[in-house]
N, C-alpha and C positions, 0 to 999 in steps of 0.2 A: 504494500501498499503506500509506502514511503516513495515508491520510484514513480507511483503514480501522482505522486503529488509532487514530486520533484520535476517531472515533464511536464504537468498542467503550467508549473511556473516557468517553464521555456518558451510557454506562448508569449509573454512578455518581455522576452530575454532582450528586443531591440531596446526596450525601454527600462533603465537599470534602476530607476525608480519608481514603486505605484504612482499609479496616475493621478492619485490625489495629492502627491506632494506638490504638484505646479498646479493643483486648483484654484479657482476663486477662495478667496478666504470668507464668504458671503454665503457660498453655497456648503449643505450639509447632504453627503448620501452614505445609506447605510442599504444593506444587502443582507436579503433573506434568504438562507440556504433552506430551500423545501423539495427533498425527495419527491418524486410521483406517488411512491406507496405509503407517503407520511401518513398514518390513520387520523392525527386530527389537523391535517393541512387546510382544511376549510376555515377552522375555530382560529388555527395561527396566522392565517393570511388577513382575514378580516381584522381582529386584534390589532395587528401592526399597519394593515393600513388608515385606519380609524384611528391611530393615533399619529401617523402623517400627516391626516387632512387636518388634524385637530391642530398639531404644531404649524403646520403652516397659515392656521389663521392669526396667529401672533406675530406681531411686529419685529420678529427674530430673522436668522438666516434662515433660508428656504430648505425645507428636506425634502431630499429626492429618493423613491426608494426602487431600488433593484430586487429583483425577484426571481433566482434562477432553481434550476435542478437539472437533475439528470434527464436529455432529453435522448430518445433512441435507443435503437439494441446495444449500441458499442458505446453511449455518453457514459460519463465518468462525473459524479460528484464532484471529486477532487478537480476536476479540469472546469465546473460551472462557477467554481466556490474563487477558483484563482483568478479566472475572468471578471466575476465581480470587481476584486480589488483592480486587476492589471489593465483592464479593458474599459470598465462601468466607471472606476474610480471611487470603489466602495470605500470608505474612511475606516468603517467596523462591520462586523456582522452580526446576524442573530441564527442561533444554530437551534434547529427545532428536537422534541423530545427523542428523536430518533439518534442512538449513541453512537452508531456507526459513521453518521452526518456529521453529528457534532464532532467528533475526533480529526476528520476531515478536515472539516472548517479550523480545528485548532492547529494541525499540521500545516497549514497554509497561512495562521497568524503567527507560528512560529518562524516562519520564512519572511512573513513582510511589516512584522510587527503591528498587524490592524487589533484592534480588540475585538474579545468576542463576549457575546452575552447567550450564553444558554440556559437552554428549556430539557436537559438532559437530568434525569436523577442519579445517574450513575455514579459511584464514588471513584471511577473510573479516569472520569473526566476531571478533576481536579488533581490527580495523579500526574498529568502528563508535562509537567513542568512550564507550562505557558503562564507566565505571570498575569499578563493582560486580560484575563480571563473573568468573567464573574457568573454564579448559576442562580438562575431566577427561582428555580423552583427545589424544593426539599428534595432530599436525598431520600433515595429508597431505605437506606439504613434509620434515619432519622424517625421515616412515617412508621416502617415496620414497627423498630424499637418500642415507640410512643404507643401502638396501636397494642403491641403484647404485652408489654409492662401492665398496661391496665386491663387487660381482658383473661390475663392468666392470673390466678391468682392462689394455685397451690405448685408450688415448682418442686416438689418432693415427687410428683407424678411421671412419668415417661413420657416423653412426648405425644403431644396429641392434637398436635395441629399438622396441616399439610398446605401445600403451598402450590398454586399454579401459575407457572409462568410463561411466556413465549417460546417458540422453539428458536433452533439455532441461536448465534452470537449474542443476540439480545437477553435472551433467555438464561445464558451462562451466566452473563452481567447480573441481572437481578437475582439468581440461583446463590452467589456468592454472596449478592448484599443482604438477601433478606434470612441466610447462614448466619451471617457476621451480627445482624441485628437478633436472632434470635439466642446466638450467645451473650450478647450485651444484656437482654432481658432475663437472663436466665433460665433459661430454656430450651430447647431444640426443637426441630423441625422432622417430624414423621416421617414425612417424605415429599419430594418436588418432582411433580409430574408437569412435562413441556405439552403446551397446546398449539398445534398446528395454526396457522395466520389464516387459514380457511374454515376452521374450525368441523374440518370434516372427522377429526377423531374426537369429536364432542361425547357421542356417546359411551366410547371408551375408557374416557379421563372423569365422566360423571359414572362410572360403575367404579372405577379403579377408588375413586374417594370414598362412594359408600361401603366398600371393600373396606378401606381403612376403618371407618367408623371413628373419625375425629371428631373433637369437638369443635373443631373451627378451621376455616379454610381462608386462607391469604389469598384472594382473587387478584393476579398483579397482574394486571393484561389492561391493555387500550378501554377506552369505554365502553365499546359496542360489543366486542368479545366478551369483557366482563358481565355485559347485562346477559347476553345468551349465556354464559356457563351457568350464573347465579338461577337463573329460571331453570336449565335443567336440572340443576342440583334442588332446587326446590320441588319440581314436579314430581321428580324422583325419589320424594320424599326425605331428603336431607333437611335435620331439624335445626343441626350446631348454628352454631355463627359463622355468618359469613362478612368478609372486610375485604379492603383494598386500597388503593393508592389514592390521593386527592384528587387527582384527575378525573376520576371515576364520580365526581361531584358535577355531574353533564348533562343534558338533555338526551343527551343521545345513549350515558347508562339506563338514566331511567325509562326511553323508549323501548330497549332490547330488553329489559329483565320485567319490565309490567307489574304484575302484582307483585312478584316476587322478589320486588326489590325491597318490601316492608320489612324493616329490621337489618338493613345493609350499613354496616358504619365504614366511615374513611374520614382521617385526619385533616384539620383546617388551619392556615393561619388563625391566629388570636388576632383580631382586629378593635382598635380603639372607636369610640363614635365616632371623629373626623373619619378614621379609615372605613368605616359602615358606609358614611356619606360618600365619600368617594365613590366606592364599590357599586352603591345604588345610582350614581350617578353617570356612571361608565356603563351599567345595564341599562339603563333608561335609553343613552345614546345610541348603544347596540344597537338598540331593539328598534330607534328610529329609525337608523341608517340599513339595516339589514332586514327587518322583519321577522326577527328570530332572535331566541335566548342565548346570550351568553354564556358561558363555560367557563369554567377554569382556565385553559388552554389558551382561549382568547384574552382575557385580563392578563395572563401571565405574557403574555405576544405583545400586549398595547403598553405594558411595564417595562419590556425590554427595549423597545422601541424607544418610548421617551426617555429610560436611562440613558442609552446610548446616544440618544440627539443631546441630551445635557453634558454628557460627556465630552462630545464635539465641540459642542458650542463653547466650552470653557478651555479645551485646551488647542495649543495650536499643533497640527498634522505631525510635525517634528518631535514635542514633546506628550505625545500620547503614551507611548509605553512608562515615562515616570508618573502617571496620573495612578498608575496602580501601585500598591493595593489603593481600592478605594478608601477614602477616611471620611466619606461624610454618609448622611442619612438622607434617602428623598423619599417624598410622599407617594406611594402608589397605589392600584385600585385594588392590589390584591393583597397590600398591608405593605409596611415599611417597607424601603430598599435599602438593608445595612448588611456588609459583607464582613467576614473575618480576613487572614492574610491570606488563605487559600483560594480565595473568592466564593466561598459557599456562605449562604444565607443566614444572617441571623436571624431567629424567629421561635415565637411560642408557638406549640402547637394545642388545640382543642377537638373534641368529638364532634363531627357530625352525625346522625343516623335519620333513615327513610321512613319515614309516618306519613301513611297516605299519599304518597307521592311525590313527596317532597322532602328533602333534607331538612332538618332543623337540629338547631343545636341541642348539645345533651352537657346539664352541669356537671361539674364534677360528682358531686354527691349522688347521680344517678347513672354512673356507669356500670 
């Protein structure tokens, strides 16, 4: 894969510096890497577009958004990420929840010094050594550890939870993180089962879970597959706890799971009253702009774009690497945007549970 990135960067070999180095100072160009198979592509695109539109309403440098992803049978996301920087003049990149795409964007960033804002929850993202990167989304380890610590009361029992993860590389990353989270929560996982992207093994996965008779299942999948698995498990008679990542706080999950969503648990970032007002304002603007409800990915995409625009407006292109690690906090619609030295978001989490078709907050004493 590094060879692919190196080859991609040769596309701009006639230009020794990225195109933004000579661009006008009153123009901000951000790039969104969006592979065609990205499960939450529509939400992410819509959130980032809304941020760019709103940023352009202010009397500040104008924002241009470039969106690229793999095109054609022989296309490569690494090439598209490099072209956004070298050809389109992107001064910073937004990477999707897709872990492979985020790593490609970070490889390009490592060679061009453009900052990356990632929505990927994999712990490996913050281990790449690229210092000009921050992660908007909570990590898998944070979310799973928080959930397990609150849901498992007897640590003397043998492992009683199973995890459902994607197949392939994505599943391996999630499995590692879930096992680390389980260990940190002083428990273990009874089984980790891969679910293929087309859900052709839905019945066999459901049968495996029922055979194990777990007390709970970590359904660590994208919102729609997670909803379908939750529905399959409930219809097959599973009565234990079902939980998943924060991105399952989504209309897509609720539609896919239907009545089986009742009792499904996810973590969410704690919002103060100003944060709740910002989220409500965003949701209203999103609904008015697109005619649909916003999900968490849309909100995080919006925040990623606004954060990147803020960074680019406050720092000269040649000084961008020195702006990291970020030492400020910025109000976001998904919560306050504040990061540690490794680029991971600082946050507190709380529980949401589905009641009568909607996610509602659970007070600590009700866990």
